[in-house]
Each structure stands twice: as structure tokens, then as C-alpha cells.
C-alpha positions, 0 to 999 in steps of 0.5 A: 730395482734399487736395493731396499733396506730388507736386502741388507738383512740376512734371510736366515738369521735372527739377532742372538739377543732374542729371548725365548718369548720372542722365539715363541712369538716368531714360531706362532707368527710363522705358522699363521703366515704359512697357513694363510692363503696369501702365503700358499699362493705365493708358494705356488707361484714360486714352486719352480724356483730352485732356491725356494725349494732348497730353503726351509719354511723360516726363510720362505716366510721371511722372503714372502714377507720381504716381497710383500712389504716391498710391493706394499711400499710402492 
């Protein structure tokens, strides 16, 4: 599969220029996404993925969003 522009972005880092307001917005979005049925189904589908077990919720949500957007791009 060809690399997407999402592959160029690091999973665990946010730009240091984000404001406290941006951090709060991301925290709220992350929690809403984590509670969604789509994210929970994705987690269940990946529960045997060793890499997923070792990363935190922030990275899991980012990976979920990246995979979802890549799927929608087709």
C-alpha cells in the first residue's frame, strides 16, 4: 500500500504550539471518540495487536482516526 500523508505524522506527538484551549478540545474529542461504538469495535478487532496493547489511549485514538480516514479516502 502506498504511504499516505498520515504516515508522515508521528503518532504520539502534537505540535508544541498548541494552546491550552486546543489541548482541552483534543481531550474532549479523544474522550468522545473513545466512548463511540466505532472506536470500541475497532479496539476489539485489534485486541490481539501487541503494539496496540502497549500504547496509550491518545495513540490508539490517533491510529483509529488515521485508519478510518484512510478507509474513507478509497
